Backbone as XML, in Angstrom:
<?xml version="1.0"?>
<chain id="A" units="angstrom">
  <residue number="1" name="MET">
    <atom name="N" x="105.335" y="128.743" z="114.121"/>
    <atom name="CA" x="105.264" y="129.055" z="112.708"/>
    <atom name="C" x="103.845" y="129.496" z="112.354"/>
  </residue>
  <residue number="2" name="VAL">
    <atom name="N" x="103.733" y="130.596" z="111.656"/>
    <atom name="CA" x="102.435" y="131.128" z="111.263"/>
    <atom name="C" x="102.005" y="130.477" z="109.953"/>
  </residue>
  <residue number="3" name="ALA">
    <atom name="N" x="100.751" y="130.028" z="109.920"/>
    <atom name="CA" x="100.243" y="129.407" z="108.704"/>
    <atom name="C" x="100.130" y="130.449" z="107.597"/>
  </residue>
  <residue number="4" name="LYS">
    <atom name="N" x="100.490" y="130.047" z="106.415"/>
    <atom name="CA" x="100.424" y="130.933" z="105.260"/>
    <atom name="C" x="98.979" y="131.026" z="104.786"/>
  </residue>
  <residue number="5" name="ASN">
    <atom name="N" x="98.542" y="132.240" z="104.476"/>
    <atom name="CA" x="97.203" y="132.406" z="103.931"/>
    <atom name="C" x="97.185" y="131.919" z="102.487"/>
  </residue>
  <residue number="6" name="ILE">
    <atom name="N" x="96.360" y="130.944" z="102.241"/>
    <atom name="CA" x="96.245" y="130.382" z="100.905"/>
    <atom name="C" x="95.169" y="131.164" z="100.177"/>
  </residue>
  <residue number="7" name="THR">
    <atom name="N" x="95.487" y="131.614" z="98.978"/>
    <atom name="CA" x="94.528" y="132.390" z="98.202"/>
    <atom name="C" x="94.075" y="131.601" z="96.976"/>
  </residue>
  <residue number="8" name="LYS">
    <atom name="N" x="92.972" y="132.040" z="96.425"/>
    <atom name="CA" x="92.467" y="131.445" z="95.190"/>
    <atom name="C" x="93.514" y="131.580" z="94.081"/>
  </residue>
  <residue number="9" name="GLU">
    <atom name="N" x="94.203" y="132.716" z="94.053"/>
    <atom name="CA" x="95.216" y="132.948" z="93.023"/>
    <atom name="C" x="96.364" y="131.948" z="93.150"/>
  </residue>
  <residue number="10" name="MET">
    <atom name="N" x="96.741" y="131.615" z="94.381"/>
    <atom name="CA" x="97.798" y="130.621" z="94.601"/>
    <atom name="C" x="97.362" y="129.253" z="94.070"/>
  </residue>
  <residue number="11" name="VAL">
    <atom name="N" x="96.105" y="128.916" z="94.326"/>
    <atom name="CA" x="95.579" y="127.628" z="93.864"/>
    <atom name="C" x="95.531" y="127.604" z="92.336"/>
  </residue>
  <residue number="12" name="LEU">
    <atom name="N" x="95.054" y="128.692" z="91.731"/>
    <atom name="CA" x="94.998" y="128.744" z="90.269"/>
    <atom name="C" x="96.392" y="128.645" z="89.659"/>
  </residue>
  <residue number="13" name="ALA">
    <atom name="N" x="97.384" y="129.258" z="90.292"/>
    <atom name="CA" x="98.764" y="129.164" z="89.807"/>
    <atom name="C" x="99.229" y="127.709" z="89.847"/>
  </residue>
  <residue number="14" name="ALA">
    <atom name="N" x="98.897" y="127.004" z="90.922"/>
    <atom name="CA" x="99.268" y="125.589" z="91.019"/>
    <atom name="C" x="98.538" y="124.773" z="89.954"/>
  </residue>
  <residue number="15" name="LEU">
    <atom name="N" x="97.275" y="125.093" z="89.723"/>
    <atom name="CA" x="96.502" y="124.348" z="88.730"/>
    <atom name="C" x="97.003" y="124.593" z="87.309"/>
  </residue>
  <residue number="16" name="ARG">
    <atom name="N" x="97.644" y="125.737" z="87.097"/>
    <atom name="CA" x="98.207" y="126.009" z="85.761"/>
    <atom name="C" x="99.409" y="125.093" z="85.458"/>
  </residue>
  <residue number="17" name="THR">
    <atom name="N" x="99.893" y="124.393" z="86.464"/>
    <atom name="CA" x="100.980" y="123.437" z="86.223"/>
    <atom name="C" x="100.446" y="122.070" z="85.804"/>
  </residue>
  <residue number="18" name="VAL">
    <atom name="N" x="99.127" y="121.900" z="85.878"/>
    <atom name="CA" x="98.505" y="120.625" z="85.502"/>
    <atom name="C" x="98.139" y="120.700" z="84.020"/>
  </residue>
  <residue number="19" name="ILE">
    <atom name="N" x="98.777" y="119.868" z="83.247"/>
    <atom name="CA" x="98.625" y="119.886" z="81.793"/>
    <atom name="C" x="97.724" y="118.735" z="81.341"/>
  </residue>
  <residue number="20" name="ASP">
    <atom name="N" x="96.781" y="119.047" z="80.460"/>
    <atom name="CA" x="95.997" y="117.996" z="79.823"/>
    <atom name="C" x="96.912" y="117.362" z="78.774"/>
  </residue>
  <residue number="21" name="PRO">
    <atom name="N" x="97.298" y="116.100" z="78.967"/>
    <atom name="CA" x="98.282" y="115.480" z="78.072"/>
    <atom name="C" x="97.828" y="115.362" z="76.620"/>
  </residue>
  <residue number="22" name="GLU">
    <atom name="N" x="96.535" y="115.355" z="76.385"/>
    <atom name="CA" x="96.057" y="115.195" z="75.003"/>
    <atom name="C" x="96.263" y="116.450" z="74.166"/>
  </residue>
  <residue number="23" name="VAL">
    <atom name="N" x="96.234" y="117.637" z="74.803"/>
    <atom name="CA" x="96.374" y="118.881" z="74.034"/>
    <atom name="C" x="97.543" y="119.744" z="74.504"/>
  </residue>
  <residue number="24" name="SER">
    <atom name="N" x="98.240" y="119.303" z="75.538"/>
    <atom name="CA" x="99.417" y="120.009" z="76.071"/>
    <atom name="C" x="99.115" y="121.452" z="76.488"/>
  </residue>
  <residue number="25" name="VAL">
    <atom name="N" x="97.965" y="121.634" z="77.123"/>
    <atom name="CA" x="97.556" y="122.940" z="77.636"/>
    <atom name="C" x="97.115" y="122.740" z="79.082"/>
  </residue>
  <residue number="26" name="ASN">
    <atom name="N" x="97.375" y="123.743" z="79.932"/>
    <atom name="CA" x="96.990" y="123.598" z="81.333"/>
    <atom name="C" x="95.476" y="123.642" z="81.488"/>
  </residue>
  <residue number="27" name="ILE">
    <atom name="N" x="94.991" y="123.038" z="82.562"/>
    <atom name="CA" x="93.549" y="122.877" z="82.756"/>
    <atom name="C" x="92.813" y="124.190" z="83.028"/>
  </residue>
  <residue number="28" name="VAL">
    <atom name="N" x="93.512" y="125.201" z="83.535"/>
    <atom name="CA" x="92.867" y="126.495" z="83.772"/>
    <atom name="C" x="92.574" y="127.161" z="82.427"/>
  </residue>
  <residue number="29" name="ASP">
    <atom name="N" x="93.582" y="127.238" z="81.570"/>
    <atom name="CA" x="93.398" y="127.872" z="80.260"/>
    <atom name="C" x="92.438" y="127.091" z="79.370"/>
  </residue>
  <residue number="30" name="LEU">
    <atom name="N" x="92.322" y="125.780" z="79.614"/>
    <atom name="CA" x="91.360" y="124.978" z="78.860"/>
    <atom name="C" x="89.921" y="125.202" z="79.328"/>
  </residue>
  <residue number="31" name="GLY">
    <atom name="N" x="89.769" y="125.885" z="80.459"/>
    <atom name="CA" x="88.429" y="126.135" z="80.976"/>
    <atom name="C" x="87.840" y="124.959" z="81.728"/>
  </residue>
  <residue number="32" name="LEU">
    <atom name="N" x="88.697" y="124.081" z="82.222"/>
    <atom name="CA" x="88.211" y="122.913" z="82.962"/>
    <atom name="C" x="87.944" y="123.214" z="84.431"/>
  </residue>
  <residue number="33" name="VAL">
    <atom name="N" x="88.492" y="124.310" z="84.938"/>
    <atom name="CA" x="88.296" y="124.664" z="86.355"/>
    <atom name="C" x="87.106" y="125.611" z="86.454"/>
  </residue>
  <residue number="34" name="TYR">
    <atom name="N" x="86.073" y="125.167" z="87.145"/>
    <atom name="CA" x="84.856" y="125.964" z="87.291"/>
    <atom name="C" x="84.845" y="126.784" z="88.571"/>
  </residue>
  <residue number="35" name="GLY">
    <atom name="N" x="85.571" y="126.328" z="89.592"/>
    <atom name="CA" x="85.566" y="127.074" z="90.839"/>
    <atom name="C" x="86.639" y="126.602" z="91.791"/>
  </residue>
  <residue number="36" name="VAL">
    <atom name="N" x="87.063" y="127.547" z="92.653"/>
    <atom name="CA" x="88.054" y="127.258" z="93.688"/>
    <atom name="C" x="87.562" y="127.904" z="94.975"/>
  </residue>
  <residue number="37" name="GLU">
    <atom name="N" x="87.501" y="127.120" z="96.029"/>
    <atom name="CA" x="87.123" y="127.634" z="97.345"/>
    <atom name="C" x="88.237" y="127.292" z="98.323"/>
  </residue>
  <residue number="38" name="VAL">
    <atom name="N" x="88.629" y="128.280" z="99.122"/>
    <atom name="CA" x="89.688" y="128.081" z="100.106"/>
    <atom name="C" x="89.161" y="128.515" z="101.458"/>
  </residue>
  <residue number="39" name="LYS">
    <atom name="N" x="89.313" y="127.634" z="102.462"/>
    <atom name="CA" x="88.880" y="127.977" z="103.815"/>
    <atom name="C" x="89.722" y="127.211" z="104.824"/>
  </residue>
  <residue number="40" name="ASP">
    <atom name="N" x="90.432" y="127.950" z="105.646"/>
    <atom name="CA" x="91.207" y="127.359" z="106.746"/>
    <atom name="C" x="92.123" y="126.212" z="106.306"/>
  </residue>
  <residue number="41" name="GLY">
    <atom name="N" x="92.803" y="126.388" z="105.193"/>
    <atom name="CA" x="93.729" y="125.362" z="104.731"/>
    <atom name="C" x="93.101" y="124.256" z="103.921"/>
  </residue>
  <residue number="42" name="SER">
    <atom name="N" x="91.777" y="124.276" z="103.807"/>
    <atom name="CA" x="91.081" y="123.288" z="102.978"/>
    <atom name="C" x="90.760" y="123.919" z="101.631"/>
  </residue>
  <residue number="43" name="VAL">
    <atom name="N" x="91.029" y="123.185" z="100.587"/>
    <atom name="CA" x="90.792" y="123.695" z="99.233"/>
    <atom name="C" x="89.809" y="122.762" z="98.534"/>
  </residue>
  <residue number="44" name="LYS">
    <atom name="N" x="88.790" y="123.373" z="97.940"/>
    <atom name="CA" x="87.835" y="122.612" z="97.139"/>
    <atom name="C" x="87.927" y="123.125" z="95.716"/>
  </residue>
  <residue number="45" name="ILE">
    <atom name="N" x="88.077" y="122.212" z="94.784"/>
    <atom name="CA" x="88.154" y="122.550" z="93.376"/>
    <atom name="C" x="86.969" y="121.905" z="92.677"/>
  </residue>
  <residue number="46" name="ILE">
    <atom name="N" x="86.234" y="122.718" z="91.955"/>
    <atom name="CA" x="85.140" y="122.214" z="91.138"/>
    <atom name="C" x="85.623" y="122.301" z="89.700"/>
  </residue>
  <residue number="47" name="MET">
    <atom name="N" x="85.626" y="121.174" z="89.046"/>
    <atom name="CA" x="86.179" y="121.138" z="87.695"/>
    <atom name="C" x="85.410" y="120.143" z="86.838"/>
  </residue>
  <residue number="48" name="THR">
    <atom name="N" x="85.744" y="120.142" z="85.582"/>
    <atom name="CA" x="85.152" y="119.205" z="84.650"/>
    <atom name="C" x="86.257" y="118.577" z="83.822"/>
  </residue>
  <residue number="49" name="LEU">
    <atom name="N" x="85.871" y="117.713" z="82.955"/>
    <atom name="CA" x="86.786" y="117.118" z="81.983"/>
    <atom name="C" x="86.192" y="117.387" z="80.599"/>
  </residue>
  <residue number="50" name="THR">
    <atom name="N" x="86.980" y="117.213" z="79.571"/>
    <atom name="CA" x="86.471" y="117.516" z="78.235"/>
    <atom name="C" x="85.312" y="116.601" z="77.844"/>
  </residue>
  <residue number="51" name="THR">
    <atom name="N" x="85.275" y="115.416" z="78.435"/>
    <atom name="CA" x="84.187" y="114.467" z="78.194"/>
    <atom name="C" x="84.060" y="113.548" z="79.411"/>
  </residue>
  <residue number="52" name="PRO">
    <atom name="N" x="82.857" y="113.095" z="79.732"/>
    <atom name="CA" x="82.706" y="112.178" z="80.863"/>
    <atom name="C" x="83.507" y="110.886" z="80.709"/>
  </residue>
  <residue number="53" name="MET">
    <atom name="N" x="83.806" y="110.507" z="79.491"/>
    <atom name="CA" x="84.546" y="109.266" z="79.254"/>
    <atom name="C" x="86.037" y="109.520" z="79.016"/>
  </residue>
  <residue number="54" name="CYS">
    <atom name="N" x="86.541" y="110.661" z="79.436"/>
    <atom name="CA" x="87.943" y="111.010" z="79.230"/>
    <atom name="C" x="88.842" y="109.925" z="79.833"/>
  </residue>
  <residue number="55" name="PRO">
    <atom name="N" x="89.640" y="109.244" z="79.004"/>
    <atom name="CA" x="90.477" y="108.164" z="79.526"/>
    <atom name="C" x="91.573" y="108.664" z="80.466"/>
  </residue>
  <residue number="56" name="LEU">
    <atom name="N" x="91.917" y="109.942" z="80.365"/>
    <atom name="CA" x="92.965" y="110.495" z="81.220"/>
    <atom name="C" x="92.398" y="111.227" z="82.435"/>
  </residue>
  <residue number="57" name="GLY">
    <atom name="N" x="91.098" y="111.168" z="82.623"/>
    <atom name="CA" x="90.447" y="111.843" z="83.738"/>
    <atom name="C" x="91.061" y="111.521" z="85.097"/>
  </residue>
  <residue number="58" name="PRO">
    <atom name="N" x="91.206" y="110.253" z="85.443"/>
    <atom name="CA" x="91.795" y="109.929" z="86.755"/>
    <atom name="C" x="93.208" y="110.500" z="86.935"/>
  </residue>
  <residue number="59" name="LEU">
    <atom name="N" x="94.016" y="110.477" z="85.886"/>
    <atom name="CA" x="95.368" y="111.032" z="85.953"/>
    <atom name="C" x="95.318" y="112.543" z="86.178"/>
  </residue>
  <residue number="60" name="ILE">
    <atom name="N" x="94.465" y="113.226" z="85.440"/>
    <atom name="CA" x="94.345" y="114.681" z="85.588"/>
    <atom name="C" x="93.883" y="115.038" z="86.989"/>
  </residue>
  <residue number="61" name="ILE">
    <atom name="N" x="92.907" y="114.332" z="87.501"/>
    <atom name="CA" x="92.386" y="114.610" z="88.853"/>
    <atom name="C" x="93.471" y="114.365" z="89.897"/>
  </residue>
  <residue number="62" name="ASP">
    <atom name="N" x="94.230" y="113.284" z="89.760"/>
    <atom name="CA" x="95.343" y="113.030" z="90.692"/>
    <atom name="C" x="96.374" y="114.151" z="90.607"/>
  </residue>
  <residue number="63" name="ASN">
    <atom name="N" x="96.683" y="114.607" z="89.390"/>
    <atom name="CA" x="97.649" y="115.692" z="89.227"/>
    <atom name="C" x="97.158" y="116.993" z="89.841"/>
  </residue>
  <residue number="64" name="VAL">
    <atom name="N" x="95.856" y="117.237" z="89.780"/>
    <atom name="CA" x="95.262" y="118.416" z="90.424"/>
    <atom name="C" x="95.503" y="118.344" z="91.926"/>
  </residue>
  <residue number="65" name="ARG">
    <atom name="N" x="95.174" y="117.214" z="92.493"/>
    <atom name="CA" x="95.325" y="117.037" z="93.938"/>
    <atom name="C" x="96.787" y="117.238" z="94.367"/>
  </residue>
  <residue number="66" name="VAL">
    <atom name="N" x="97.708" y="116.627" z="93.662"/>
    <atom name="CA" x="99.130" y="116.721" z="93.994"/>
    <atom name="C" x="99.626" y="118.163" z="93.858"/>
  </residue>
  <residue number="67" name="ALA">
    <atom name="N" x="99.233" y="118.847" z="92.786"/>
    <atom name="CA" x="99.687" y="120.227" z="92.565"/>
    <atom name="C" x="99.226" y="121.149" z="93.688"/>
  </residue>
  <residue number="68" name="VAL">
    <atom name="N" x="97.997" y="120.997" z="94.130"/>
    <atom name="CA" x="97.467" y="121.873" z="95.179"/>
    <atom name="C" x="98.039" y="121.489" z="96.543"/>
  </residue>
  <residue number="69" name="GLU">
    <atom name="N" x="98.257" y="120.208" z="96.790"/>
    <atom name="CA" x="98.848" y="119.783" z="98.058"/>
    <atom name="C" x="100.255" y="120.331" z="98.259"/>
  </residue>
  <residue number="70" name="ARG">
    <atom name="N" x="100.917" y="120.704" z="97.180"/>
    <atom name="CA" x="102.274" y="121.262" z="97.275"/>
    <atom name="C" x="102.294" y="122.688" z="97.818"/>
  </residue>
  <residue number="71" name="ILE">
    <atom name="N" x="101.150" y="123.347" z="97.843"/>
    <atom name="CA" x="101.088" y="124.714" z="98.363"/>
    <atom name="C" x="101.258" y="124.654" z="99.880"/>
  </residue>
  <residue number="72" name="GLU">
    <atom name="N" x="102.186" y="125.438" z="100.381"/>
    <atom name="CA" x="102.436" y="125.463" z="101.820"/>
    <atom name="C" x="101.168" y="125.857" z="102.573"/>
  </residue>
  <residue number="73" name="GLY">
    <atom name="N" x="100.821" y="125.061" z="103.565"/>
    <atom name="CA" x="99.668" y="125.361" z="104.403"/>
    <atom name="C" x="98.395" y="124.639" z="104.017"/>
  </residue>
  <residue number="74" name="VAL">
    <atom name="N" x="98.385" y="123.977" z="102.869"/>
    <atom name="CA" x="97.184" y="123.240" z="102.456"/>
    <atom name="C" x="97.060" y="121.993" z="103.324"/>
  </residue>
  <residue number="75" name="LYS">
    <atom name="N" x="95.896" y="121.862" z="103.945"/>
    <atom name="CA" x="95.634" y="120.707" z="104.815"/>
    <atom name="C" x="94.877" y="119.602" z="104.090"/>
  </residue>
  <residue number="76" name="SER">
    <atom name="N" x="93.972" y="120.001" z="103.188"/>
    <atom name="CA" x="93.197" y="119.004" z="102.454"/>
    <atom name="C" x="92.779" y="119.571" z="101.107"/>
  </residue>
  <residue number="77" name="VAL">
    <atom name="N" x="92.576" y="118.653" z="100.166"/>
    <atom name="CA" x="92.148" y="119.026" z="98.822"/>
    <atom name="C" x="90.977" y="118.128" z="98.445"/>
  </residue>
  <residue number="78" name="ASP">
    <atom name="N" x="89.878" y="118.760" z="98.078"/>
    <atom name="CA" x="88.693" y="118.049" z="97.621"/>
    <atom name="C" x="88.475" y="118.438" z="96.161"/>
  </residue>
  <residue number="79" name="VAL">
    <atom name="N" x="88.476" y="117.457" z="95.282"/>
    <atom name="CA" x="88.256" y="117.713" z="93.861"/>
    <atom name="C" x="86.882" y="117.160" z="93.497"/>
  </residue>
  <residue number="80" name="GLU">
    <atom name="N" x="85.993" y="118.065" z="93.112"/>
    <atom name="CA" x="84.647" y="117.673" z="92.679"/>
    <atom name="C" x="84.582" y="117.808" z="91.164"/>
  </residue>
  <residue number="81" name="VAL">
    <atom name="N" x="84.253" y="116.717" z="90.509"/>
    <atom name="CA" x="84.130" y="116.729" z="89.055"/>
    <atom name="C" x="82.645" y="116.811" z="88.711"/>
  </residue>
  <residue number="82" name="THR">
    <atom name="N" x="82.329" y="117.774" z="87.855"/>
    <atom name="CA" x="80.948" y="117.958" z="87.417"/>
    <atom name="C" x="80.911" y="118.041" z="85.898"/>
  </residue>
  <residue number="83" name="PHE">
    <atom name="N" x="79.774" y="117.720" z="85.348"/>
    <atom name="CA" x="79.584" y="117.877" z="83.909"/>
    <atom name="C" x="78.404" y="118.806" z="83.640"/>
  </residue>
  <residue number="84" name="ASP">
    <atom name="N" x="78.110" y="119.631" z="84.636"/>
    <atom name="CA" x="77.034" y="120.605" z="84.533"/>
    <atom name="C" x="77.573" y="121.974" z="84.920"/>
  </residue>
  <residue number="85" name="PRO">
    <atom name="N" x="77.827" y="122.845" z="83.987"/>
    <atom name="CA" x="77.538" y="122.709" z="82.563"/>
    <atom name="C" x="78.614" y="121.882" z="81.867"/>
  </residue>
  <residue number="86" name="PRO">
    <atom name="N" x="78.246" y="121.270" z="80.756"/>
    <atom name="CA" x="79.233" y="120.498" z="80.017"/>
    <atom name="C" x="80.322" y="121.406" z="79.447"/>
  </residue>
  <residue number="87" name="TRP">
    <atom name="N" x="81.526" y="120.878" z="79.347"/>
    <atom name="CA" x="82.638" y="121.626" z="78.780"/>
    <atom name="C" x="82.438" y="121.770" z="77.274"/>
  </residue>
  <residue number="88" name="SER">
    <atom name="N" x="82.892" y="122.895" z="76.745"/>
    <atom name="CA" x="82.884" y="123.110" z="75.299"/>
    <atom name="C" x="84.109" y="123.946" z="74.939"/>
  </residue>
  <residue number="89" name="ILE">
    <atom name="N" x="84.461" y="123.980" z="73.672"/>
    <atom name="CA" x="85.667" y="124.719" z="73.272"/>
    <atom name="C" x="85.545" y="126.217" z="73.547"/>
  </residue>
  <residue number="90" name="GLU">
    <atom name="N" x="84.342" y="126.719" z="73.715"/>
    <atom name="CA" x="84.169" y="128.133" z="74.043"/>
    <atom name="C" x="84.744" y="128.480" z="75.410"/>
  </residue>
  <residue number="91" name="LYS">
    <atom name="N" x="84.944" y="127.491" z="76.262"/>
    <atom name="CA" x="85.496" y="127.723" z="77.603"/>
    <atom name="C" x="87.022" y="127.909" z="77.579"/>
  </residue>
  <residue number="92" name="ILE">
    <atom name="N" x="87.650" y="127.555" z="76.459"/>
    <atom name="CA" x="89.102" y="127.714" z="76.335"/>
    <atom name="C" x="89.423" y="129.202" z="76.195"/>
  </residue>
  <residue number="93" name="MET">
    <atom name="N" x="90.487" y="129.647" z="76.854"/>
    <atom name="CA" x="90.923" y="131.038" z="76.734"/>
    <atom name="C" x="91.098" y="131.358" z="75.248"/>
  </residue>
  <residue number="94" name="PRO">
    <atom name="N" x="90.632" y="132.535" z="74.794"/>
    <atom name="CA" x="90.683" y="132.865" z="73.366"/>
    <atom name="C" x="92.072" y="132.726" z="72.731"/>
  </residue>
  <residue number="95" name="GLU">
    <atom name="N" x="93.119" y="133.177" z="73.434"/>
    <atom name="CA" x="94.458" y="133.083" z="72.849"/>
    <atom name="C" x="94.910" y="131.632" z="72.695"/>
  </residue>
  <residue number="96" name="VAL">
    <atom name="N" x="94.440" y="130.765" z="73.590"/>
    <atom name="CA" x="94.775" y="129.340" z="73.502"/>
    <atom name="C" x="93.988" y="128.700" z="72.354"/>
  </residue>
  <residue number="97" name="ARG">
    <atom name="N" x="92.722" y="129.087" z="72.227"/>
    <atom name="CA" x="91.921" y="128.585" z="71.102"/>
    <atom name="C" x="92.593" y="128.915" z="69.771"/>
  </residue>
  <residue number="98" name="GLU">
    <atom name="N" x="93.092" y="130.152" z="69.682"/>
    <atom name="CA" x="93.759" y="130.576" z="68.449"/>
    <atom name="C" x="95.010" y="129.731" z="68.194"/>
  </residue>
  <residue number="99" name="LYS">
    <atom name="N" x="95.814" y="129.488" z="69.244"/>
    <atom name="CA" x="97.031" y="128.673" z="69.097"/>
    <atom name="C" x="96.702" y="127.247" z="68.675"/>
  </residue>
  <residue number="100" name="LEU">
    <atom name="N" x="95.550" y="126.756" z="69.153"/>
    <atom name="CA" x="95.146" y="125.393" z="68.818"/>
    <atom name="C" x="94.450" y="125.324" z="67.458"/>
  </residue>
  <residue number="101" name="GLY">
    <atom name="N" x="94.277" y="126.486" z="66.820"/>
    <atom name="CA" x="93.623" y="126.520" z="65.511"/>
    <atom name="C" x="92.120" y="126.339" z="65.582"/>
  </residue>
  <residue number="102" name="LEU">
    <atom name="N" x="91.542" y="126.719" z="66.719"/>
    <atom name="CA" x="90.100" y="126.563" z="66.913"/>
    <atom name="C" x="89.338" y="127.865" z="66.706"/>
  </residue>
  <residue number="103" name="GLY">
    <atom name="N" x="90.009" y="128.914" z="66.238"/>
    <atom name="CA" x="89.352" y="130.201" z="66.052"/>
    <atom name="C" x="89.219" y="130.945" z="67.362"/>
  </residue>
  <residue number="104" name="VAL">
    <atom name="N" x="88.708" y="132.147" z="67.288"/>
    <atom name="CA" x="88.583" y="132.972" z="68.493"/>
    <atom name="C" x="87.187" y="133.173" z="68.801"/>
  </residue>
</chain>
């Protein structure tokens, strides 16, 4: 069996299934994902949370790991959480900001 080439786009698609329960929006559109690196079946995700004290942070991080592990060919998932730069509402996709009533 030939291993499937995992792409950044595949990982981002999986991450779009991870919803922040407080606002019911996926973490990619919320601007929480800062980077995705894929190499030889290993995936590294650099992300943030809306606040360092986010009570749902552990749940979101676990959901990230599970969503990416479901991609065929993924051997390992490393989730690095950073707060540099800090998250702000400007990181939310403009159309999502508008839907949330946060302006564009």
